PATI-782628 format. One record per residue: residue number from 1; residue in one letter; chain; x, y, z of N, C-alpha, C in turn. Coordinates in steps of 0.05 Angstrom, whole numbers, plus 5000, padded with zeros to 4 digits. Layout:
ROPA gudren vexvex drenvex  n.x  n.y  n.z ca.x ca.y ca.z  c.x  c.y  c.z
ROPA    NUM      A       A    X    Y    Z    X    Y    Z    X    Y    Z
...
***
This chain:
ROPA gudren vexvex drenvex  n.x  n.y  n.z ca.x ca.y ca.z  c.x  c.y  c.z
ROPA      1      M       A 5399 5425 5497 5387 5398 5494 5405 5381 5476
ROPA      2      K       A 5410 5357 5484 5427 5339 5469 5413 5331 5443
ROPA      3      K       A 5428 5332 5421 5417 5324 5395 5413 5294 5394
ROPA      4      P       A 5388 5285 5388 5383 5256 5387 5395 5244 5362
ROPA      5      L       A 5404 5219 5365 5415 5204 5342 5392 5194 5325
ROPA      6      I       A 5394 5199 5298 5374 5190 5279 5385 5169 5261
ROPA      7      S       A 5372 5146 5260 5380 5124 5242 5360 5122 5219
ROPA      8      V       A 5370 5117 5196 5353 5110 5173 5357 5080 5166
ROPA      9      V       A 5335 5066 5164 5336 5037 5159 5324 5031 5132
ROPA     10      V       A 5338 5015 5116 5329 5008 5089 5333 4978 5085
ROPA     11      N       A 5312 4964 5077 5315 4935 5069 5317 4934 5039
ROPA     12      T       A 5334 4915 5030 5340 4915 5001 5341 4886 4990
ROPA     13      L       A 5335 4885 4964 5340 4861 4948 5342 4870 4919
ROPA     14      N       A 5367 4869 4908 5372 4876 4880 5362 4904 4874
ROPA     15      E       A 5372 4924 4889 5362 4951 4886 5383 4971 4877
ROPA     16      E       A 5402 4962 4860 5423 4979 4851 5413 5003 4835
ROPA     17      R       A 5390 5001 4823 5378 5023 4807 5366 5044 4825
ROPA     18      N       A 5352 5035 4846 5337 5054 4863 5353 5065 4887
ROPA     19      L       A 5371 5048 4897 5384 5055 4923 5400 5082 4923
ROPA     20      P       A 5414 5089 4902 5429 5115 4902 5410 5138 4907
ROPA     21      R       A 5387 5138 4894 5367 5160 4897 5357 5161 4926
ROPA     22      C       A 5352 5138 4937 5342 5136 4965 5363 5147 4985
ROPA     23      L       A 5387 5136 4983 5408 5144 5003 5418 5172 4999
ROPA     24      S       A 5417 5182 4974 5424 5210 4970 5406 5229 4984
ROPA     25      S       A 5380 5221 4987 5360 5239 4999 5363 5240 5030
ROPA     26      V       A 5378 5221 5042 5380 5220 5071 5409 5224 5081
ROPA     27      K       A 5428 5227 5063 5456 5228 5071 5462 5252 5090
ROPA     28      N       A 5448 5274 5087 5452 5297 5104 5432 5298 5127
ROPA     29      F       A 5415 5278 5128 5394 5276 5149 5401 5256 5170
ROPA     30      A       A 5412 5233 5162 5417 5211 5180 5444 5213 5194
ROPA     31      D       A 5444 5206 5220 5469 5202 5234 5480 5174 5229
ROPA     32      E       A 5462 5156 5220 5470 5129 5215 5451 5117 5195
ROPA     33      I       A 5462 5102 5175 5446 5088 5156 5450 5058 5158
ROPA     34      I       A 5428 5044 5161 5428 5015 5164 5415 5003 5139
ROPA     35      V       A 5430 4986 5124 5419 4972 5101 5419 4942 5108
ROPA     36      V       A 5396 4929 5107 5394 4900 5111 5387 4888 5084
ROPA     37      D       A 5405 4873 5074 5402 4862 5046 5396 4832 5046
ROPA     38      M       A 5378 4824 5028 5370 4796 5026 5387 4782 5004
ROPA     39      Y       A 5413 4784 5007 5431 4770 4988 5426 4778 4959
ROPA     40      S       A 5429 4805 4954 5426 4815 4927 5447 4803 4909
ROPA     41      E       A 5440 4801 4883 5458 4791 4863 5470 4813 4846
ROPA     42      D       A 5464 4838 4852 5474 4861 4837 5493 4877 4855
ROPA     43      K       A 5495 4903 4850 5515 4919 4865 5502 4933 4889
ROPA     44      T       A 5480 4924 4899 5466 4937 4921 5483 4941 4945
ROPA     45      R       A 5497 4921 4955 5513 4923 4979 5537 4942 4975
ROPA     46      K       A 5549 4941 4951 5571 4959 4944 5562 4988 4945
ROPA     47      I       A 5539 4993 4934 5529 5021 4934 5523 5030 4962
ROPA     48      A       A 5511 5013 4978 5505 5020 5006 5530 5027 5021
ROPA     49      R       A 5551 5012 5018 5576 5018 5032 5589 5044 5022
ROPA     50      E       A 5586 5050 4996 5597 5075 4985 5583 5099 4998
ROPA     51      F       A 5558 5096 5007 5544 5117 5021 5550 5117 5051
ROPA     52      G       A 5567 5099 5060 5574 5098 5088 5555 5082 5105
ROPA     53      A       A 5538 5066 5092 5518 5051 5108 5531 5026 5121
ROPA     54      K       A 5519 5018 5143 5526 4993 5156 5508 4972 5143
ROPA     55      V       A 5521 4951 5132 5506 4931 5117 5505 4905 5132
ROPA     56      F       A 5480 4894 5134 5475 4868 5146 5460 4851 5126
ROPA     57      L       A 5461 4824 5131 5448 4805 5113 5425 4792 5128
ROPA     58      H       A 5404 4786 5112 5380 4772 5122 5371 4753 5100
ROPA     59      K       A 5363 4729 5107 5354 4710 5087 5330 4721 5071
ROPA     60      R       A 5328 4712 5046 5306 4721 5029 5279 4710 5040
ROPA     61      M       A 5259 4728 5039 5232 4720 5049 5210 4723 5029
ROPA     62      G       A 5216 4736 5006 5195 4740 4986 5181 4767 4990
ROPA     63      Y       A 5182 4778 5014 5171 4804 5020 5186 4815 5044
ROPA     64      V       A 5182 4841 5050 5200 4854 5068 5193 4852 5098
ROPA     65      E       A 5168 4849 5104 5159 4852 5132 5175 4836 5153
ROPA     66      P       A 5181 4810 5148 5195 4795 5169 5223 4806 5175
ROPA     67      A       A 5235 4821 5156 5262 4832 5160 5262 4860 5171
ROPA     68      R       A 5238 4872 5173 5237 4900 5183 5248 4902 5212
ROPA     69      N       A 5237 4885 5229 5245 4886 5257 5274 4880 5261
ROPA     70      F       A 5285 4861 5245 5313 4854 5246 5330 4879 5240
ROPA     71      A       A 5322 4894 5219 5336 4918 5211 5335 4940 5233
ROPA     72      I       A 5311 4943 5244 5307 4964 5265 5324 4958 5289
ROPA     73      N       A 5326 4932 5296 5342 4924 5319 5372 4929 5316
ROPA     74      K       A 5381 4932 5291 5409 4938 5285 5416 4967 5289
ROPA     75      A       A 5395 4984 5289 5399 5013 5291 5405 5022 5319
ROPA     76      R       A 5422 5042 5322 5429 5052 5349 5414 5078 5355
ROPA     77      G       A 5400 5089 5335 5387 5115 5339 5364 5115 5358
ROPA     78      E       A 5360 5138 5372 5336 5142 5388 5312 5144 5371
ROPA     79      W       A 5316 5157 5347 5295 5160 5327 5302 5144 5302
ROPA     80      I       A 5282 5132 5290 5287 5115 5266 5268 5124 5244
ROPA     81      L       A 5279 5127 5220 5264 5131 5196 5266 5105 5179
ROPA     82      V       A 5244 5093 5172 5243 5069 5155 5236 5077 5127
ROPA     83      L       A 5253 5070 5108 5248 5075 5080 5251 5049 5064
ROPA     84      D       A 5237 5048 5041 5243 5027 5021 5262 5038 5001
ROPA     85      A       A 5276 5021 4987 5297 5030 4969 5285 5047 4946
ROPA     86      D       A 5260 5043 4939 5247 5058 4918 5233 5083 4928
ROPA     87      E       A 5241 5092 4952 5230 5117 4963 5252 5137 4968
ROPA     88      K       A 5243 5162 4972 5262 5183 4979 5247 5204 4996
ROPA     89      I       A 5262 5221 5010 5250 5243 5024 5260 5270 5014
ROPA     90      S       A 5243 5290 5017 5250 5317 5009 5265 5332 5031
ROPA     91      R       A 5278 5354 5024 5291 5371 5044 5271 5382 5065
ROPA     92      S       A 5247 5388 5055 5227 5399 5073 5219 5378 5094
ROPA     93      L       A 5215 5353 5085 5208 5332 5103 5231 5326 5123
ROPA     94      A       A 5256 5325 5113 5279 5320 5130 5281 5342 5152
ROPA     95      K       A 5277 5367 5144 5278 5388 5164 5256 5385 5185
ROPA     96      K       A 5232 5379 5176 5209 5376 5195 5214 5353 5214
ROPA     97      L       A 5224 5330 5204 5229 5307 5222 5251 5313 5242
ROPA     98      K       A 5271 5328 5234 5292 5336 5253 5281 5354 5275
ROPA     99      E       A 5263 5372 5267 5250 5390 5287 5234 5374 5307
ROPA    100      I       A 5220 5354 5298 5204 5337 5316 5222 5321 5334
ROPA    101      A       A 5243 5309 5324 5261 5293 5340 5275 5310 5362
ROPA    102      Q       A 5281 5335 5355 5296 5351 5374 5279 5367 5393
ROPA    103      G       A 5254 5371 5387 5238 5389 5404 5211 5379 5413
ROPA    104      R       A 5203 5355 5406 5176 5346 5414 5178 5320 5430
ROPA    105      E       A 5183 5324 5456 5188 5301 5473 5163 5284 5477
ROPA    106      E       A 5139 5295 5473 5114 5280 5477 5107 5262 5454
ROPA    107      I       A 5121 5265 5432 5114 5249 5408 5130 5223 5407
ROPA    108      D       A 5117 5201 5400 5130 5175 5398 5133 5165 5370
ROPA    109      Y       A 5114 5172 5353 5116 5165 5325 5101 5184 5307
ROPA    110      V       A 5109 5185 5282 5098 5205 5264 5086 5191 5239
ROPA    111      L       A 5061 5199 5233 5048 5189 5208 5056 5208 5186
ROPA    112      I       A 5068 5196 5165 5078 5212 5142 5063 5205 5117
ROPA    113      P       A 5053 5225 5102 5040 5219 5077 5060 5209 5056
ROPA    114      R       A 5050 5194 5036 5067 5183 5016 5056 5188 4988
ROPA    115      K       A 5073 5199 4971 5065 5204 4943 5073 5179 4927
ROPA    116      N       A 5053 5165 4916 5058 5142 4900 5060 5150 4870
ROPA    117      I       A 5083 5146 4858 5087 5151 4830 5083 5125 4815
ROPA    118      I       A 5062 5122 4799 5056 5097 4786 5053 5102 4756
ROPA    119      F       A 5069 5088 4740 5069 5091 4711 5074 5120 4704
ROPA    120      G       A 5092 5133 4719 5101 5160 4713 5083 5182 4723
ROPA    121      K       A 5062 5176 4739 5043 5197 4748 5039 5195 4778
ROPA    122      W       A 5038 5218 4792 5031 5218 4820 5001 5213 4822
ROPA    123      I       A 4994 5190 4835 4966 5182 4837 4954 5195 4862
ROPA    124      Q       A 4936 5214 4858 4925 5230 4880 4898 5221 4890
ROPA    125      N       A 4888 5200 4878 4862 5190 4886 4864 5159 4887
ROPA    126      S       A 4842 5145 4882 4842 5116 4881 4852 5103 4908
ROPA    127      R       A 4850 5118 4930 4859 5109 4956 4890 5106 4958
ROPA    128      W       A 4904 5120 4940 4933 5120 4940 4944 5145 4953
ROPA    129      W       A 4928 5164 4960 4937 5189 4973 4917 5197 4994
ROPA    130      P       A 4926 5205 5018 4954 5210 5026 4970 5186 5036
ROPA    131      D       A 4958 5162 5037 4973 5138 5043 4991 5140 5067
ROPA    132      Y       A 4979 5149 5090 4995 5154 5114 5008 5128 5125
ROPA    133      L       A 5033 5131 5133 5048 5109 5144 5065 5118 5168
ROPA    134      P       A 5067 5101 5189 5083 5108 5213 5113 5101 5208
ROPA    135      R       A 5127 5118 5194 5154 5112 5185 5176 5126 5202
ROPA    136      F       A 5168 5145 5219 5188 5158 5236 5180 5155 5265
ROPA    137      F       A 5197 5144 5282 5188 5137 5309 5212 5133 5327
ROPA    138      R       A 5206 5134 5353 5226 5128 5373 5230 5098 5373
ROPA    139      K       A 5254 5089 5377 5260 5061 5377 5245 5047 5399
ROPA    140      G       A 5232 5025 5392 5216 5010 5411 5186 5016 5411
ROPA    141      K       A 5178 5036 5395 5150 5045 5394 5135 5033 5371
ROPA    142      V       A 5149 5022 5351 5135 5010 5328 5147 4983 5322
ROPA    143      K       A 5129 4964 5317 5138 4936 5311 5122 4926 5287
ROPA    144      W       A 5137 4915 5268 5124 4905 5244 5115 4875 5248
ROPA    145      P       A 5091 4869 5239 5082 4840 5240 5096 4825 5217
ROPA    146      K       A 5095 4799 5218 5108 4782 5198 5091 4779 5173
ROPA    147      Q       A 5065 4785 5175 5047 4781 5152 5051 4803 5131
ROPA    148      I       A 5047 4797 5106 5051 4816 5084 5030 4838 5085
ROPA    149      H       A 5038 4863 5081 5021 4886 5078 5004 4891 5103
ROPA    150      K       A 5013 4883 5126 4998 4888 5151 5009 4913 5164
ROPA    151      Q       A 4991 4928 5178 5000 4952 5191 5016 4946 5216
ROPA    152      P       A 5037 4961 5222 5053 4956 5246 5039 4961 5272
ROPA    153      E       A 5048 4949 5294 5038 4954 5320 5050 4980 5331
ROPA    154      L       A 5033 4998 5342 5042 5024 5350 5038 5028 5380
ROPA    155      K       A 5057 5042 5393 5055 5048 5421 5061 5078 5425
ROPA    156      G       A 5045 5091 5442 5051 5119 5449 5035 5139 5435
ROPA    157      T       A 5046 5163 5434 5032 5187 5424 5038 5192 5395
ROPA    158      I       A 5017 5197 5379 5019 5200 5350 5021 5230 5343
ROPA    159      Y       A 5035 5235 5321 5034 5262 5308 5031 5257 5278
ROPA    160      T       A 5012 5271 5267 5006 5268 5238 5014 5293 5223
ROPA    161      L       A 5032 5289 5203 5040 5311 5187 5017 5319 5168
ROPA    162      P       A 5016 5344 5159 4996 5353 5140 4999 5337 5114
ROPA    163      D       A 4976 5332 5100 4977 5318 5075 4985 5337 5052
ROPA    164      E       A 5010 5346 5054 5022 5365 5034 5045 5351 5021
ROPA    165      A       A 5049 5356 4995 5070 5343 4980 5098 5348 4992
ROPA    166      R       A 5102 5371 5003 5129 5377 5014 5136 5360 5038
ROPA    167      Y       A 5116 5349 5052 5121 5332 5075 5117 5302 5069
ROPA    168      A       A 5117 5295 5043 5111 5268 5036 5136 5252 5029
ROPA    169      I       A 5136 5226 5036 5156 5208 5024 5147 5204 4995
ROPA    170      V       A 5167 5205 4977 5161 5200 4949 5167 5170 4943
ROPA    171      H       A 5147 5156 4933 5150 5128 4928 5147 5123 4898
ROPA    172      Y       A 5169 5114 4885 5169 5107 4857 5159 5078 4855
ROPA    173      N       A 5133 5074 4855 5121 5049 4861 5123 5029 4838
ROPA    174      Y       A 5110 5035 4816 5111 5016 4793 5119 5032 4768
ROPA    175      D       A 5140 5022 4755 5149 5035 4730 5136 5023 4705
ROPA    176      S       A 5127 4998 4707 5118 4984 4683 5097 4963 4691
ROPA    177      L       A 5082 4954 4670 5062 4933 4674 5076 4907 4683
ROPA    178      D       A 5099 4901 4671 5113 4877 4678 5120 4876 4708
ROPA    179      Q       A 5129 4899 4718 5135 4901 4746 5111 4897 4763
ROPA    180      F       A 5089 4909 4756 5064 4906 4771 5055 4877 4771
ROPA    181      L       A 5055 4864 4748 5045 4837 4746 5064 4817 4760
ROPA    182      E       A 5090 4822 4760 5108 4805 4774 5103 4806 4804
ROPA    183      R       A 5100 4830 4814 5095 4833 4843 5068 4821 4850
ROPA    184      A       A 5048 4826 4833 5021 4816 4838 5021 4786 4841
ROPA    185      S       A 5035 4773 4823 5037 4743 4824 5050 4734 4850
ROPA    186      R       A 5072 4747 4857 5087 4739 4881 5070 4744 4907
ROPA    187      Y       A 5058 4768 4908 5042 4775 4932 5017 4757 4934
ROPA    188      A       A 5005 4751 4911 4981 4734 4912 4987 4707 4924
ROPA    189      R       A 5009 4695 4917 5017 4669 4929 5019 4671 4959
ROPA    190      I       A 5032 4693 4969 5036 4696 4997 5010 4701 5012
ROPA    191      Q       A 4993 4718 5001 4967 4724 5013 4948 4700 5013
ROPA    192      A       A 4949 4684 4992 4933 4660 4991 4942 4640 5012
ROPA    193      E       A 4968 4638 5016 4978 4620 5037 4969 4629 5064
ROPA    194      E       A 4969 4655 5069 4960 4665 5095 4930 4660 5099
ROPA    195      L       A 4914 4663 5078 4886 4658 5081 4880 4629 5088
ROPA    196      V       A 4895 4611 5075 4890 4582 5079 4901 4573 5105
ROPA    197      K       A 4926 4580 5111 4939 4570 5135 4930 4583 5161
ROPA    198      E       A 4927 4610 5160 4922 4625 5185 4892 4628 5190
ROPA    199      K       A 4876 4630 5169 4848 4634 5173 4830 4611 5164
ROPA    200      N       A 4843 4589 5154 4829 4565 5146 4807 4572 5126
ROPA    201      Y       A 4812 4590 5108 4793 4599 5089 4788 4577 5068
ROPA    202      Q       A 4762 4572 5062 4754 4554 5041 4742 4571 5018
ROPA    203      L       A 4751 4566 4994 4742 4583 4972 4712 4583 4968
ROPA    204      N       A 4701 4607 4968 4673 4612 4961 4672 4623 4933
ROPA    205      P       A 4659 4608 4914 4658 4618 4886 4649 4647 4883
ROPA    206      A       A 4631 4655 4901 4621 4683 4899 4644 4703 4903
ROPA    207      D       A 4664 4695 4919 4687 4714 4924 4702 4719 4899
ROPA    208      L       A 4702 4701 4880 4716 4705 4855 4703 4727 4838
ROPA    209      I       A 4678 4732 4844 4663 4753 4830 4662 4779 4846
ROPA    210      L       A 4653 4776 4871 4648 4800 4887 4673 4814 4898
ROPA    211      K       A 4694 4799 4906 4718 4811 4917 4732 4828 4896
ROPA    212      P       A 4738 4818 4872 4751 4835 4852 4734 4859 4844
ROPA    213      T       A 4708 4855 4841 4691 4877 4834 4690 4898 4856
ROPA    214      G       A 4688 4889 4881 4689 4907 4903 4714 4924 4904
ROPA    215      E       A 4737 4911 4898 4762 4925 4897 4762 4947 4876
ROPA    216      F       A 4752 4940 4852 4750 4960 4831 4732 4983 4839
ROPA    217      L       A 4708 4977 4849 4689 4998 4856 4700 5016 4878
ROPA    218      S       A 4713 5004 4898 4723 5020 4920 4746 5039 4911
ROPA    219      R       A 4761 5030 4891 4783 5046 4881 4773 5067 4861
ROPA    220      F       A 4758 5059 4842 4751 5077 4819 4729 5096 4826
ROPA    221      F       A 4708 5087 4841 4686 5104 4848 4688 5115 4876
ROPA    222      A       A 4688 5098 4897 4689 5108 4924 4715 5124 4929
ROPA    223      G       A 4737 5114 4918 4763 5127 4920 4768 5148 4899
ROPA    224      E       A 4748 5154 4883 4749 5175 4862 4773 5171 4843
ROPA    225      G       A 4778 5146 4836 4800 5140 4818 4796 5152 4790
ROPA    226      Y       A 4771 5157 4783 4765 5170 4757 4778 5197 4754
ROPA    227      K       A 4784 5210 4777 4798 5236 4776 4827 5233 4766
ROPA    228      D       A 4838 5209 4768 4865 5204 4758 4865 5196 4729
ROPA    229      G       A 4842 5198 4715 4840 5192 4687 4845 5163 4680
ROPA    230      L       A 4859 5159 4658 4864 5132 4649 4881 5116 4669
ROPA    231      H       A 4899 5131 4683 4915 5118 4704 4897 5106 4726
ROPA    232      G       A 4876 5121 4734 4858 5111 4754 4842 5087 4745
ROPA    233      L       A 4833 5088 4720 4818 5065 4709 4836 5040 4707
ROPA    234      A       A 4860 5044 4696 4878 5022 4693 4886 5009 4720
ROPA    235      L       A 4891 5026 4740 4898 5016 4767 4875 5001 4780
ROPA    236      G       A 4850 5011 4776 4827 4998 4786 4824 4970 4774
ROPA    237      V       A 4829 4967 4748 4827 4941 4735 4850 4923 4745
ROPA    238      L       A 4874 4934 4747 4897 4918 4755 4894 4908 4784
ROPA    239      Q       A 4883 4925 4801 4880 4917 4829 4857 4897 4832
ROPA    240      A       A 4837 4899 4815 4816 4879 4815 4827 4852 4806
ROPA    241      F       A 4844 4853 4786 4857 4828 4776 4874 4816 4798
ROPA    242      T       A 4889 4832 4813 4906 4822 4834 4889 4808 4856
ROPA    243      T       A 4866 4820 4862 4848 4808 4882 4838 4781 4872
ROPA    244      A       A 4830 4780 4847 4821 4755 4835 4843 4734 4836
ROPA    245      L       A 4867 4742 4831 4890 4724 4831 4894 4711 4858
ROPA    246      V       A 4890 4727 4880 4893 4716 4907 4874 4692 4911
ROPA    247      Y       A 4849 4696 4903 4829 4675 4907 4833 4651 4888
ROPA    248      L       A 4844 4656 4864 4851 4634 4847 4875 4618 4858
ROPA    249      R       A 4893 4632 4871 4916 4618 4884 4906 4601 4908
ROPA    250      V       A 4885 4611 4921 4873 4595 4942 4862 4569 4930
ROPA    251      W       A 4848 4572 4908 4837 4548 4894 4859 4529 4886
ROPA    252      E       A 4881 4540 4877 4904 4524 4869 4915 4508 4894
ROPA    253      K       A 4917 4522 4916 4927 4509 4941 4908 4487 4951
ROPA    254      Q       A 4883 4490 4944 4863 4470 4951 4859 4449 4929
ROPA    255      H       A 4880 4447 4912 4881 4426 4891 4858 4427 4871
ROPA    256      Y       A 4850 4452 4864 4830 4456 4843 4805 4439 4849
ROPA    257      R       A 4796 4441 4874 4773 4425 4882 4749 4430 4865
ROPA    258      K       A 4736 4409 4857 4712 4411 4840 4688 4419 4856
ROPA    259      R       A 4672 4438 4846 4648 4447 4859 4627 4455 4838
ROPA    260      K       A 4603 4446 4843 4581 4455 4825 4573 4483 4831
ROPA    261      L       A 4565 4498 4811 4555 4525 4814 4525 4524 4815
ROPA    262      E       A 4514 4531 4838 4485 4530 4841 4472 4554 4828
ROPA    263      D       A 4451 4549 4813 4437 4570 4798 4427 4592 4817
ROPA    264      K       A 4416 4584 4840 4404 4604 4858 4426 4622 4869
ROPA    265      K       A 4449 4611 4877 4470 4627 4888 4483 4645 4867
ROPA    266      L       A 4486 4634 4843 4496 4651 4821 4478 4675 4816
ROPA    267      K       A 4452 4670 4816 4433 4691 4811 4435 4712 4833
ROPA    268      E       A 4437 4704 4858 4440 4722 4881 4466 4738 4878
ROPA    269      T       A 4488 4725 4870 4514 4738 4868 4513 4759 4846
ROPA    270      F       A 4503 4752 4823 4503 4771 4801 4483 4793 4806
ROPA    271      G       A 4461 4787 4820 4442 4808 4828 4455 4828 4846
ROPA    272      R       A 4470 4819 4865 4484 4837 4883 4505 4853 4868
ROPA    273      L       A 4519 4840 4849 4539 4853 4833 4527 4876 4817
ROPA    274      V       A 4505 4870 4804 4491 4891 4787 4483 4914 4805
ROPA    275      Y       A 4472 4908 4828 4462 4929 4846 4486 4947 4855
ROPA    276      E       A 4508 4935 4863 4531 4951 4873 4543 4968 4850
ROPA    277      I       A 4545 4957 4826 4556 4972 4804 4538 4996 4798
ROPA    278      D       A 4512 4991 4798 4492 5012 4792 4493 5034 4814
ROPA    279      Y       A 4496 5025 4839 4497 5045 4862 4521 5064 4858
ROPA    280      W       A 4545 5053 4853 4569 5070 4852 4569 5087 4826
ROPA    281      Y       A 4559 5076 4804 4556 5091 4780 4537 5114 4784
ROPA    282      S       A 4515 5109 4798 4496 5130 4804 4508 5152 4821
ROPA    283      Q       A 4524 5145 4841 4537 5165 4858 4556 5182 4841
ROPA    284      W       A 4569 5169 4823 4588 5184 4805 4573 5204 4788
ROPA    285      R       A 4550 5195 4777 4534 5213 4760 4523 5237 4776
ROPA    286      L       A 4514 5231 4800 4503 5253 4817 4525 5273 4824
ROPA    287      G       A 4549 5264 4829 4571 5282 4836 4578 5301 4814
ROPA    288      R       A 4570 5295 4789 4577 5312 4766 4554 5331 4758
ROPA    289      Q       A 4532 5331 4774 4510 5348 4768 4504 5368 4791
ROPA    290      E       A 4487 5388 4785 4480 5409 4804 4451 5417 4802
ROPA    291      G       A 4441 5429 4823 4415 5441 4823 4391 5423 4817
ROPA    292      Q       A 4372 5433 4802 4347 5419 4796 4353 5393 4781
ROPA    293      R       A 4373 5394 4763 4379 5370 4747 4389 5348 4766
ROPA    294      K       A 4405 5355 4786 4415 5336 4805 4392 5323 4821
ROPA    295      R       A 4373 5339 4829 4350 5329 4845 4333 5310 4828
ROPA    296      L       A 4329 5317 4803 4313 5299 4785 4328 5273 4780
ROPA    297      T       A 4354 5275 4775 4370 5251 4770 4370 5233 4795
ROPA    298      K       A 4372 5246 4818 4372 5230 4843 4346 5215 4847
ROPA    299      F       A 4324 5228 4840 4298 5215 4843 4296 5191 4823
ROPA    300      G       A 4304 5196 4798 4303 5175 4778 4321 5151 4785
ROPA    301      L       A 4344 5157 4796 4363 5136 4803 4353 5120 4827
ROPA    302      K       A 4339 5133 4845 4327 5118 4868 4306 5098 4858
ROPA    303      I       A 4290 5106 4839 4270 5088 4828 4283 5064 4814
ROPA    304      R       A 4304 5071 4798 4318 5049 4783 4332 5030 4803
ROPA    305      S       A 4344 5041 4823 4357 5024 4843 4338 5006 4857
ROPA    306      W       A 4314 5016 4864 4293 5000 4876 4284 4977 4858
ROPA    307      L       A 4281 4984 4832 4272 4963 4813 4294 4942 4809
ROPA    308      L       A 4319 4950 4808 4340 4931 4805 4341 4912 4829
ROPA    309      K       A 4338 4924 4853 4339 4907 4878 4315 4889 4879
ROPA    310      F       A 4292 4898 4869 4268 4882 4871 4269 4858 4852
ROPA    311      F       A 4279 4863 4827 4278 4842 4807 4304 4825 4806
ROPA    312      S       A 4324 4833 4821 4349 4817 4821 4347 4792 4839
***
């Protein structure tokens, strides 16, 4: 059987610090490395060429999605692995992907788990793991949309790798609060513009309360972020802040339109907020108890939940 050509595609912008780690992890895996750079002002392109990559330029977009398809189209490989500059792959994952490319003709794309390293810790809860992504695929089977943080369009037969660390892409996501806040501000502007232009969204004051709170609850309680300790709590707060920032940017785009806050709607909003917080806190408490104590707590929480819903 003829060995299929494998291309690795990386989009970059000022990635001189991260790129060597990324390209070192694929130099013995890839038959071809494609780097599409958005006019970096550091040594990114020089480093890419030192690793033997083919380097192309793409105008700056503020985020990577619009340049993904451009980069993929530059690749000659039958199989393509897409990586970000702050990611790397392990030898175990490289070996597994080669086996799939060489011996699984029925597979068109592979869902790969991703380990997100945030503030120096692998985040294993908070909806950050296993963070499956379709990053390895036959050319022509995956297409990225232009919108930020949207899932790509997929065609064909899927194969999902086990959610084991040895088969995961390692993502060095956020090193510092400054980095998180800088990206949050940039992404919030883009997402607000999409809400206004593409969905004709008009700011609802209740969304400034419920959307960020919902984000925190889904991460910290439903996503069991509390298992990640202080990291999980901090990330829940930061992601709630990011969500609030999106809606504040919408308000900014709508020229800080004046609106009165109606007492009845505020009461309904805060009533719903209290009920949702109480619900998820109750579920967390129940998960930490056993036996008769759990049954008694469950009964007491049901009564309290009913009273909160009745009087809110």
